[in-house]
ROFIDO-493529 format. One record per residue (C-alpha): residue number from 1; residue in three letters; chain; x negated, y, z. Coordinates in Angstrom, 1 decimal, m for minus. Example, Ala and Ser with C-alpha at 12.3 -4.5 7.8 and 13.67 -1.06 7.14 Angstrom:
BEGIN
1  ALA  A  m12.3  m4.5  7.8
2  SER  A  m13.7  m1.1  7.1
REM end
This chain:
BEGIN
1  MET  A  266.1  102.4  93.3
2  LYS  A  268.9  101.5  95.6
3  HIS  A  271.3  104.2  96.6
4  MET  A  270.7  104.4  100.3
5  GLY  A  266.9  103.9  100.0
6  LYS  A  266.8  106.7  97.5
7  ARG  A  268.8  109.1  99.7
8  LEU  A  266.8  108.4  102.8
9  GLY  A  263.5  108.4  101.0
10  THR  A  264.3  111.8  99.7
11  CYS  A  264.9  113.0  103.2
12  LEU  A  261.6  111.6  104.3
13  ALA  A  259.7  113.5  101.6
14  ALA  A  261.5  116.7  102.4
15  ALA  A  259.3  117.9  105.2
16  ALA  A  259.5  114.5  106.9
17  MET  A  263.1  115.2  108.0
18  LEU  A  263.6  111.5  108.6
19  ALA  A  261.0  108.8  109.0
20  MET  A  262.8  105.5  108.2
21  ALA  A  260.1  103.5  109.9
22  LEU  A  257.4  104.7  112.2
23  LEU  A  254.2  103.9  110.5
24  LEU  A  252.3  104.4  113.7
25  SER  A  249.8  102.4  115.7
26  GLY  A  247.8  102.5  118.9
27  CYS  A  247.9  105.6  121.1
28  HIS  A  249.9  107.6  118.5
29  LYS  A  252.8  105.2  118.8
30  ASP  A  252.5  105.1  122.5
31  SER  A  252.6  108.9  122.7
32  LEU  A  256.0  108.9  121.0
33  ALA  A  257.5  105.8  122.7
34  ASP  A  259.4  105.4  126.0
35  LYS  A  261.2  108.7  125.8
36  ALA  A  264.8  109.4  126.7
37  PHE  A  267.2  110.7  124.1
38  ARG  A  270.5  112.5  124.4
39  PHE  A  273.5  112.5  122.0
40  ARG  A  277.1  113.6  122.1
41  LEU  A  280.2  111.4  122.0
42  PRO  A  283.5  113.0  120.9
43  ALA  A  285.5  111.0  123.5
44  ASP  A  285.2  108.4  126.1
45  PRO  A  284.9  104.9  124.6
46  GLN  A  288.2  103.2  124.8
47  GLN  A  286.7  99.7  125.4
48  LEU  A  283.3  98.3  124.8
49  ASP  A  284.6  95.1  123.3
50  PRO  A  283.2  94.3  119.8
51  GLN  A  286.1  92.0  118.9
52  VAL  A  288.8  94.7  119.2
53  SER  A  287.2  98.2  119.5
54  THR  A  287.8  100.5  116.5
55  ASP  A  287.4  104.0  117.9
56  ARG  A  284.2  105.7  116.8
57  SER  A  282.9  106.3  120.4
58  SER  A  283.2  102.6  121.3
59  MET  A  281.6  101.4  118.1
60  THR  A  278.7  103.9  118.5
61  VAL  A  277.8  102.5  121.9
62  THR  A  278.5  98.9  121.0
63  ALA  A  276.0  99.1  118.1
64  ALA  A  273.2  99.7  120.7
65  LEU  A  274.4  97.2  123.3
66  PHE  A  275.0  94.2  121.1
67  GLU  A  273.2  92.4  118.2
68  GLY  A  274.8  90.2  115.6
69  LEU  A  273.4  87.3  113.6
70  THR  A  272.3  89.8  110.9
71  ARG  A  272.0  93.6  110.5
72  LEU  A  271.7  95.8  107.5
73  ASP  A  268.4  97.4  106.4
74  ASP  A  268.1  100.9  104.8
75  GLU  A  269.2  99.5  101.4
76  GLY  A  272.4  98.0  102.9
77  ARG  A  271.1  94.4  102.6
78  ALA  A  271.3  91.8  105.4
79  VAL  A  268.2  91.0  107.3
80  ALA  A  267.7  88.6  110.2
81  ALA  A  268.7  90.0  113.6
82  ALA  A  269.7  87.5  116.3
83  ALA  A  269.2  84.6  113.9
84  ASP  A  267.5  83.4  110.7
85  TRP  A  269.7  81.6  108.2
86  THR  A  269.9  79.2  105.3
87  VAL  A  272.8  78.5  102.9
88  SER  A  273.8  75.3  101.3
89  ALA  A  273.5  74.6  97.6
90  ASP  A  277.2  75.1  97.0
91  GLY  A  277.2  78.4  98.9
92  LEU  A  279.8  77.3  101.4
93  THR  A  277.8  76.5  104.5
94  TYR  A  275.6  79.0  106.4
95  THR  A  273.4  77.6  109.1
96  PHE  A  272.1  80.3  111.6
97  THR  A  269.1  79.5  113.8
98  LEU  A  269.1  81.8  116.8
99  LYS  A  266.0  83.5  118.1
100  GLU  A  265.2  83.2  121.8
101  SER  A  266.9  86.1  123.4
102  LYS  A  268.8  86.8  126.6
103  TRP  A  271.8  88.6  127.9
104  ASN  A  271.0  91.4  130.2
105  ASN  A  271.9  89.1  133.2
106  GLY  A  269.0  86.9  132.2
107  GLU  A  271.0  84.0  130.7
108  PRO  A  270.0  82.8  127.2
109  VAL  A  272.1  83.8  124.2
110  THR  A  273.5  80.6  122.6
111  ALA  A  275.4  79.6  119.5
112  ALA  A  278.4  78.9  121.7
113  ASP  A  278.5  82.7  122.5
114  PHE  A  278.9  83.5  118.8
115  VAL  A  281.5  80.8  118.4
116  PHE  A  283.5  82.2  121.2
117  GLY  A  283.2  85.8  119.9
118  ILE  A  284.4  84.9  116.4
119  ARG  A  287.2  82.7  117.8
120  ARG  A  288.4  85.6  120.0
121  ALA  A  288.5  87.9  116.9
122  VAL  A  290.7  85.6  114.9
123  GLN  A  293.1  84.3  117.5
124  PRO  A  296.5  85.9  117.2
125  SER  A  296.7  86.5  121.0
126  THR  A  293.7  88.9  120.7
127  ARG  A  295.7  91.1  118.2
128  SER  A  292.5  92.4  116.7
129  THR  A  292.8  94.6  113.7
130  LEU  A  289.3  93.5  112.8
131  ALA  A  290.3  89.9  112.2
132  VAL  A  290.6  90.4  108.4
133  GLN  A  286.9  91.0  108.2
134  LEU  A  286.4  87.3  109.0
135  TYR  A  288.8  85.9  106.4
136  ASP  A  285.9  84.6  104.3
137  ILE  A  285.5  81.9  107.0
138  ALA  A  287.4  78.6  106.3
139  GLY  A  290.7  78.6  108.2
140  ALA  A  290.3  82.2  109.6
141  GLU  A  293.3  83.7  107.9
142  ALA  A  295.5  80.7  108.7
143  VAL  A  294.5  80.8  112.4
144  ASN  A  295.0  84.6  112.6
145  THR  A  298.5  84.4  111.0
146  GLY  A  299.6  81.6  113.3
147  GLN  A  299.6  78.9  110.6
148  ALA  A  296.8  76.8  112.0
149  ASP  A  295.2  75.9  115.3
150  ILE  A  291.8  77.4  116.3
151  SER  A  290.2  74.0  115.7
152  ALA  A  290.7  74.7  112.0
153  LEU  A  288.3  77.6  112.0
154  GLY  A  285.1  76.8  110.2
155  VAL  A  282.7  77.9  113.0
156  ARG  A  280.8  75.5  115.3
157  ALA  A  277.8  75.3  117.5
158  GLN  A  275.6  72.4  116.4
159  ASP  A  273.4  72.9  119.5
160  ASP  A  272.4  75.8  121.7
161  ARG  A  270.3  77.4  119.0
162  THR  A  272.2  76.4  115.8
163  LEU  A  275.4  78.0  114.5
164  VAL  A  277.2  76.6  111.4
165  ILE  A  279.8  78.7  109.5
166  THR  A  281.8  77.3  106.6
167  LEU  A  283.4  79.6  104.1
168  GLN  A  286.6  79.0  102.1
169  LYS  A  284.7  79.9  98.9
170  PRO  A  281.2  81.0  98.1
171  ASN  A  280.3  84.7  98.8
172  ALA  A  276.8  85.9  98.2
173  ALA  A  277.6  89.0  100.3
174  PHE  A  278.6  87.1  103.4
175  PRO  A  275.3  87.8  105.3
176  GLU  A  276.1  91.5  104.9
177  LYS  A  279.6  90.9  106.3
178  VAL  A  278.2  89.1  109.3
179  ALA  A  276.6  92.3  110.5
180  ALA  A  280.1  93.6  111.4
181  THR  A  281.3  93.9  115.0
182  PRO  A  283.8  91.1  115.2
183  PHE  A  281.0  88.6  114.5
184  LEU  A  279.1  89.7  117.6
185  PRO  A  278.7  87.2  120.5
186  CYS  A  280.8  87.1  123.7
187  ASN  A  279.7  85.0  126.7
188  GLU  A  282.8  83.0  127.6
189  ALA  A  282.1  82.5  131.3
190  PHE  A  281.4  86.2  131.7
191  PHE  A  284.5  87.1  129.7
192  GLU  A  286.7  84.9  131.9
193  SER  A  285.2  86.4  135.1
194  THR  A  286.3  89.9  134.1
195  GLY  A  290.0  89.1  134.7
196  GLY  A  291.2  90.9  131.6
197  ARG  A  288.9  94.0  132.2
198  TYR  A  286.2  93.0  129.6
199  GLY  A  284.5  96.0  128.2
200  MET  A  286.4  98.5  130.4
201  GLU  A  283.7  99.3  133.0
202  LYS  A  280.0  99.0  133.4
203  ASP  A  280.2  95.8  135.4
204  TYR  A  282.4  94.2  132.8
205  VAL  A  280.0  94.6  129.9
206  LEU  A  277.3  92.0  129.1
207  CYS  A  274.8  92.9  126.4
208  ASN  A  272.5  90.9  124.1
209  GLY  A  271.2  93.9  122.1
210  PRO  A  268.2  96.2  122.5
211  PHE  A  269.9  98.2  125.2
212  TYR  A  272.2  97.5  128.2
213  LEU  A  274.7  99.7  129.9
214  LYS  A  273.1  101.2  133.0
215  ARG  A  275.8  103.8  134.0
216  TRP  A  279.3  104.8  132.8
217  SER  A  281.0  107.8  134.3
218  HIS  A  284.3  107.9  132.4
219  GLY  A  285.0  111.2  130.7
220  GLU  A  281.5  112.5  131.5
221  TYR  A  278.6  110.3  130.2
222  LEU  A  277.1  106.8  129.6
223  VAL  A  273.4  105.8  130.1
224  ILE  A  271.9  102.9  128.3
225  GLU  A  268.4  101.5  128.9
226  LYS  A  266.0  99.2  127.0
227  GLN  A  266.9  95.6  127.7
228  GLU  A  263.9  93.5  128.8
229  GLY  A  265.3  90.2  127.6
230  TYR  A  265.9  91.4  124.0
231  HIS  A  263.8  89.2  121.6
232  ASP  A  262.3  92.2  119.7
233  ARG  A  262.0  94.7  122.6
234  ASP  A  258.5  95.8  121.6
235  SER  A  259.9  97.4  118.4
236  ILE  A  262.4  99.5  120.3
237  LEU  A  260.7  102.9  121.1
238  PRO  A  263.3  104.8  123.3
239  ALA  A  263.4  103.9  127.0
240  ALA  A  266.9  105.3  127.5
241  VAL  A  269.7  107.1  125.8
242  ARG  A  272.3  109.3  127.5
243  TYR  A  275.6  109.9  125.7
244  VAL  A  277.4  113.1  126.9
245  ILE  A  281.1  112.9  126.4
246  GLY  A  282.9  115.9  124.9
247  ASP  A  280.0  118.4  125.5
248  THR  A  281.0  121.7  123.9
249  SER  A  277.8  123.6  124.7
250  ASP  A  276.1  125.7  122.0
251  LEU  A  274.9  123.1  119.5
252  ILE  A  272.1  125.2  117.8
253  THR  A  270.6  126.1  121.2
254  SER  A  270.9  122.6  122.5
255  LEU  A  269.2  121.1  119.5
256  SER  A  266.5  123.8  119.2
257  GLU  A  265.6  123.4  122.9
258  GLY  A  265.6  119.6  122.7
259  ASN  A  268.6  119.1  125.0
260  LEU  A  270.3  117.2  122.2
261  ASP  A  268.4  114.9  119.8
262  ALA  A  271.0  114.7  117.0
263  ALA  A  274.4  116.1  116.3
264  GLU  A  276.8  116.8  113.4
265  LEU  A  277.1  120.5  112.7
266  PRO  A  280.5  122.2  112.0
267  PRO  A  280.3  123.8  108.6
268  GLU  A  280.2  127.3  110.0
269  LEU  A  276.9  126.5  111.9
270  VAL  A  274.9  125.2  108.9
271  ASP  A  273.5  128.5  107.8
272  ALA  A  272.5  129.4  111.3
273  ALA  A  270.8  126.0  111.7
274  ARG  A  268.7  126.6  108.6
275  LYS  A  267.0  129.5  110.4
276  GLU  A  265.9  127.4  113.3
277  PRO  A  263.2  124.7  113.7
278  LEU  A  265.6  121.9  112.9
279  GLN  A  265.8  119.0  110.5
280  LEU  A  269.0  119.0  108.4
281  VAL  A  270.3  115.8  107.0
282  PRO  A  273.0  116.1  104.3
283  LEU  A  275.7  113.4  104.0
284  GLN  A  277.9  113.2  100.9
285  ASP  A  280.6  111.0  102.5
286  THR  A  283.7  113.2  102.7
287  ILE  A  286.5  113.9  100.2
288  ARG  A  288.8  116.9  100.6
289  TYR  A  292.2  115.6  99.5
290  ILE  A  295.6  117.0  98.8
291  PHE  A  297.3  114.5  101.0
292  LEU  A  300.8  113.6  100.0
293  ASN  A  302.9  112.0  102.7
294  ASN  A  304.4  109.0  100.9
295  SER  A  306.9  108.5  103.7
296  GLU  A  308.8  111.6  102.4
297  LYS  A  311.6  110.4  100.1
298  ALA  A  310.5  112.5  97.1
299  LEU  A  306.8  111.8  97.5
300  ALA  A  307.4  108.0  97.7
301  GLN  A  308.0  108.1  93.9
302  THR  A  304.9  107.6  91.8
303  GLU  A  306.2  110.0  89.0
304  VAL  A  306.7  112.8  91.5
305  ARG  A  303.1  112.4  92.8
306  GLN  A  301.8  112.2  89.2
307  ALA  A  303.7  115.4  88.4
308  LEU  A  302.2  117.3  91.3
309  CYS  A  298.7  116.1  90.2
310  GLY  A  299.3  116.9  86.5
311  ALA  A  300.7  120.3  87.2
312  LEU  A  297.6  121.6  88.9
313  GLU  A  295.4  124.0  87.0
314  TRP  A  292.3  122.0  87.3
315  ASP  A  289.9  124.3  85.5
316  THR  A  290.6  127.0  88.0
317  LEU  A  290.4  124.7  91.1
318  ARG  A  287.1  123.4  89.9
319  GLN  A  285.7  126.8  89.4
320  LEU  A  286.6  127.6  93.0
321  SER  A  284.6  124.7  94.3
322  ALA  A  281.3  126.6  94.2
323  ALA  A  282.6  129.3  96.5
324  GLY  A  283.2  126.7  99.2
325  GLY  A  279.9  124.8  98.7
326  LEU  A  281.8  121.9  97.3
327  THR  A  281.8  119.8  94.1
328  PRO  A  284.8  118.6  92.1
329  ALA  A  285.9  115.1  93.2
330  GLU  A  285.3  112.4  90.7
331  GLY  A  287.5  109.7  92.2
332  PHE  A  288.5  108.1  95.4
333  ALA  A  285.0  107.1  96.6
334  ALA  A  282.5  109.8  97.8
335  PRO  A  279.0  109.9  96.4
336  ASP  A  277.4  108.1  99.3
337  ALA  A  279.8  105.0  98.8
338  VAL  A  277.9  101.9  97.8
339  VAL  A  278.6  98.4  96.4
340  ALA  A  277.0  95.2  97.8
341  GLY  A  273.2  95.5  98.1
342  GLY  A  273.3  99.3  98.6
343  GLU  A  273.6  100.5  95.0
344  ASN  A  275.5  103.7  94.5
345  TYR  A  279.1  103.1  93.3
346  ARG  A  279.5  106.4  91.6
347  THR  A  277.8  106.4  88.2
348  PRO  A  278.3  108.5  85.0
349  ASP  A  280.3  105.5  83.7
350  ASN  A  283.0  105.6  86.4
351  ILE  A  283.7  109.3  86.9
352  ARG  A  287.4  109.8  87.1
353  VAL  A  288.8  113.3  86.9
354  PRO  A  292.5  114.2  86.4
355  ALA  A  293.6  116.8  83.9
356  THR  A  296.5  119.2  83.6
357  ASP  A  299.4  117.3  82.1
358  SER  A  301.9  119.1  79.8
359  GLY  A  304.4  116.4  80.6
360  ALA  A  304.3  117.0  84.4
361  LYS  A  307.8  118.7  84.5
362  LYS  A  309.4  115.7  82.7
363  ARG  A  307.7  113.3  85.2
364  LEU  A  309.0  115.3  88.1
365  SER  A  312.6  115.0  86.8
366  GLU  A  312.2  111.3  86.3
367  GLY  A  310.8  110.8  89.8
368  LEU  A  313.5  112.8  91.5
369  GLU  A  316.2  110.9  89.6
370  ALA  A  314.7  107.6  90.7
371  ALA  A  314.7  108.8  94.3
372  GLY  A  318.4  109.8  94.0
373  LEU  A  317.6  113.5  94.4
374  THR  A  319.0  116.4  92.4
375  LYS  A  316.1  118.7  93.2
376  MET  A  312.7  118.7  95.0
377  PRO  A  313.2  119.3  98.7
378  ALA  A  311.5  122.4  100.3
379  MET  A  308.0  121.4  101.6
380  THR  A  305.3  122.9  103.7
381  VAL  A  301.6  122.6  102.6
382  LEU  A  299.2  122.5  105.6
383  CYS  A  295.6  123.8  105.3
384  ALA  A  292.8  124.9  107.6
385  ASP  A  292.9  128.5  108.6
386  ASP  A  289.5  129.4  107.1
387  GLU  A  289.5  131.8  104.1
388  PHE  A  288.4  129.3  101.5
389  SER  A  291.0  126.7  102.4
390  GLN  A  293.7  129.3  102.3
391  THR  A  292.5  130.6  98.9
392  VAL  A  292.5  127.1  97.4
393  THR  A  296.0  126.3  98.8
394  ARG  A  297.4  129.5  97.3
395  TYR  A  296.1  128.5  93.8
396  ILE  A  297.6  125.0  94.3
397  LEU  A  301.0  126.6  95.2
398  GLN  A  300.8  128.9  92.2
399  SER  A  300.1  126.0  89.9
400  TRP  A  303.2  124.2  91.1
401  GLN  A  305.3  127.3  90.9
402  ARG  A  304.2  128.1  87.4
403  ASN  A  304.3  124.6  85.9
404  LEU  A  307.0  122.9  88.0
405  SER  A  309.1  125.8  89.3
406  LEU  A  308.5  124.5  92.8
407  TYR  A  308.3  127.0  95.7
408  PHE  A  306.5  125.5  98.7
409  THR  A  305.3  127.2  101.9
410  MET  A  301.7  127.4  103.1
411  GLN  A  300.9  126.9  106.8
412  ALA  A  297.4  127.6  108.0
413  VAL  A  296.3  125.9  111.2
414  PRO  A  293.0  125.3  113.1
415  GLU  A  291.1  122.4  111.5
416  ALA  A  291.4  120.2  114.6
417  GLU  A  295.2  120.6  114.5
418  LEU  A  295.2  119.9  110.8
419  GLU  A  293.3  116.7  111.1
420  THR  A  295.4  115.5  114.0
421  ARG  A  298.7  116.2  112.2
422  VAL  A  297.5  114.4  109.1
423  ARG  A  296.3  111.4  111.2
424  VAL  A  299.6  111.0  113.0
425  GLY  A  301.7  111.6  109.9
426  ASN  A  303.2  115.0  111.0
427  TYR  A  302.9  116.7  107.6
428  GLN  A  304.4  116.7  104.1
429  ILE  A  301.5  117.9  102.0
430  ALA  A  298.1  118.9  103.4
431  LEU  A  294.7  120.0  102.1
432  CYS  A  292.5  118.1  104.5
433  PRO  A  289.0  116.4  104.5
434  ALA  A  288.7  112.6  105.2
435  GLN  A  286.0  110.0  105.3
436  ALA  A  286.3  106.3  104.6
437  GLY  A  285.8  104.0  107.5
438  GLY  A  282.9  102.2  105.9
439  LEU  A  279.9  102.5  103.6
440  THR  A  281.3  100.7  100.6
441  ALA  A  283.6  101.7  97.8
442  LEU  A  285.9  98.7  98.7
443  GLU  A  286.4  100.2  102.2
444  ALA  A  287.1  103.6  100.6
445  PHE  A  289.8  102.0  98.4
446  GLY  A  291.1  100.0  101.4
447  GLU  A  292.1  103.2  103.1
448  PHE  A  295.2  103.2  100.8
449  SER  A  296.2  99.6  101.5
450  SER  A  299.4  99.0  103.4
451  GLY  A  297.7  97.3  106.3
452  SER  A  295.1  100.0  106.9
453  SER  A  295.3  102.0  110.1
454  SER  A  293.5  104.8  108.2
455  ASN  A  296.2  105.1  105.5
456  LEU  A  296.7  108.8  106.0
457  ALA  A  299.0  109.0  103.0
458  ARG  A  301.4  106.4  104.3
459  PHE  A  301.1  104.8  100.9
460  SER  A  302.4  101.3  100.1
461  ASP  A  302.4  99.4  96.8
462  SER  A  302.6  95.6  96.7
463  GLY  A  300.7  95.5  93.4
464  TYR  A  297.9  97.5  94.8
465  ASP  A  297.8  95.5  98.0
466  ALA  A  297.5  92.3  96.0
467  LEU  A  294.6  93.7  94.0
468  TYR  A  292.8  94.8  97.2
469  ALA  A  293.4  91.5  98.9
470  ALA  A  291.9  89.6  96.0
471  ALA  A  288.8  91.9  95.9
472  ARG  A  288.3  91.6  99.7
473  ILE  A  287.7  87.9  99.7
474  GLY  A  284.4  86.6  98.2
475  SER  A  281.8  88.6  96.2
476  VAL  A  283.0  92.0  95.2
477  THR  A  282.2  92.9  91.5
478  ARG  A  282.0  96.4  90.0
479  GLU  A  284.7  95.4  87.6
480  ALA  A  287.1  94.7  90.5
481  LEU  A  286.2  98.0  92.2
482  ASP  A  286.7  99.9  89.0
483  GLY  A  290.1  98.2  88.6
484  LEU  A  291.1  99.3  92.1
485  GLU  A  290.1  102.9  91.6
486  GLN  A  291.8  103.0  88.2
487  LYS  A  295.0  101.7  89.9
488  LEU  A  294.7  104.5  92.5
489  MET  A  294.3  107.1  89.8
490  GLU  A  297.5  105.8  88.2
491  LEU  A  299.6  105.5  91.4
492  CYS  A  298.2  108.8  92.8
493  PRO  A  298.9  108.2  96.5
494  SER  A  297.1  111.5  97.1
495  ILE  A  294.9  113.8  95.1
496  PRO  A  291.1  113.8  95.6
497  LEU  A  290.1  117.5  95.1
498  TYR  A  286.6  118.1  96.2
499  PHE  A  283.5  116.2  97.5
500  GLN  A  282.3  117.8  100.7
501  THR  A  278.8  117.6  102.3
502  ARG  A  278.4  117.2  106.0
503  TYR  A  275.2  117.9  107.9
504  PHE  A  273.5  116.4  110.9
505  ALA  A  270.8  118.4  112.7
506  LEU  A  267.8  117.0  114.7
507  PRO  A  265.0  118.8  116.6
508  GLU  A  261.9  119.3  114.5
509  ALA  A  259.8  117.1  116.8
510  VAL  A  262.0  114.0  116.6
511  SER  A  260.8  111.2  114.2
512  GLY  A  262.1  107.8  113.2
513  MET  A  265.8  108.7  113.5
514  VAL  A  268.1  107.3  110.8
515  ILE  A  271.3  109.1  110.0
516  ARG  A  273.9  107.2  108.1
517  PRO  A  277.0  108.3  106.2
518  PHE  A  280.7  107.4  106.9
519  GLY  A  280.0  107.2  110.7
520  GLY  A  277.6  104.3  110.2
521  GLY  A  280.2  101.9  108.7
522  ALA  A  278.9  98.3  109.0
523  PHE  A  275.8  99.7  110.8
524  GLY  A  278.2  100.5  113.7
525  SER  A  276.8  104.0  114.4
526  ALA  A  276.0  107.1  112.5
527  VAL  A  272.7  107.4  114.3
528  ASP  A  270.1  104.6  114.5
529  PHE  A  267.5  105.5  117.1
530  ARG  A  265.7  102.1  117.5
531  ALA  A  262.5  103.5  116.0
532  ALA  A  263.0  107.1  117.3
533  GLY  A  260.2  108.9  119.0
534  LYS  A  259.1  112.3  120.1
535  PRO  A  256.0  113.8  121.8
536  ASP  A  255.7  114.5  125.5
REM end
């Protein structure tokens, strides 16, 4: 069974926590449909522009307002969304036939809208960090890097309903990639009419998806409503969704009383939530790392990082995991990470766990010499201020003291401050959780590439970058993924310590809601509410 289907199917069986599809008909379906839902957003969306937006709030809302040529099913496979498709015998040419659908201003969605959106994403003037996702397309990389004119891009509208995309080489997983946001359509005339304000306000957002933007009060809330011109509107159950920005009200009470319809729980609220009439959905998508800031002179040396990893007393650290409700990490991809087609990447065959290294002290000396240092500089190890994090950090420091004669300082800070400091690079060493930016193992490993904006370790290695770039183009094999992870284990940009489970909570009466790991990844949002319903 596919990884994602198995996980979600298990949730369905467990007291119907999640119904992946509403197997409803007649008055029963009608009794659950046309309801309003309410969710939280951590911050105001920066810009509802699919070709450039990367912040989680923008992507969450964009996923409901726009529809691509394909979307991913619960197994992570591409299914027809705005279009059906065929592929040529040589695997290079994809022909998409658009379904009859409308923008929320009543105009038809055309192939030219998809051409314009894709062109915007790859044009250097757009400066989109998402452009690399389109490099499978012939000419895309050359256009994006300024080596070719936009006319070289392998995307064209054959007519209003037919879009043709030519690849640089065959890739059976290309339909899955087409579900990503930079492939979404953009109406050129509307875009030009916004005068550079596209996606910044309600009046400058034009939607082709199941919902449209009804209201946007910056810093407070957004309201989206079902779009009448959407081609598959009858399958969309909710009438409206309200996103509340930065709401800090009591989560358990809000969920129990139905004032919120889904929310991620802080770890300290999970036990309390179990006592309430709530559905809890576990997500195994987080790794707690010992992050090593590779911009530090000593930590830039591979041998120094290897020494810090090898000097840890791993048996003790793994025994501690149960006290924190964690499991020992088995590599750089969390258990929910998948390969193409939705299969679980982590298997008994690719478990990778480090061991205590008797040669760690020698590696440290070699690394310091290569860095031109006579001794290891004094360093501070950041951790969250909860009891478990501080206990683990003390054991880490004791390992380095006993086995490397290193005396580092611990600094415990609130978790929000910890994550912010790691994100901006204001740390030396930190025990901190992190999620990959996508569902796949490739995206997890891409977090350590030089060009990644999520490279929290500030790691850079040309050999690793070359391996990652080769794996990113075309079909991704397990062998290539295993090679990438093995390289990460050798280079040790940071140290994966524990796998950590997050929990989403939903009111007991809500059905049809889909909760996805890694913030939704290529799905665009952690919560899919297209088929969500609840009684009156």
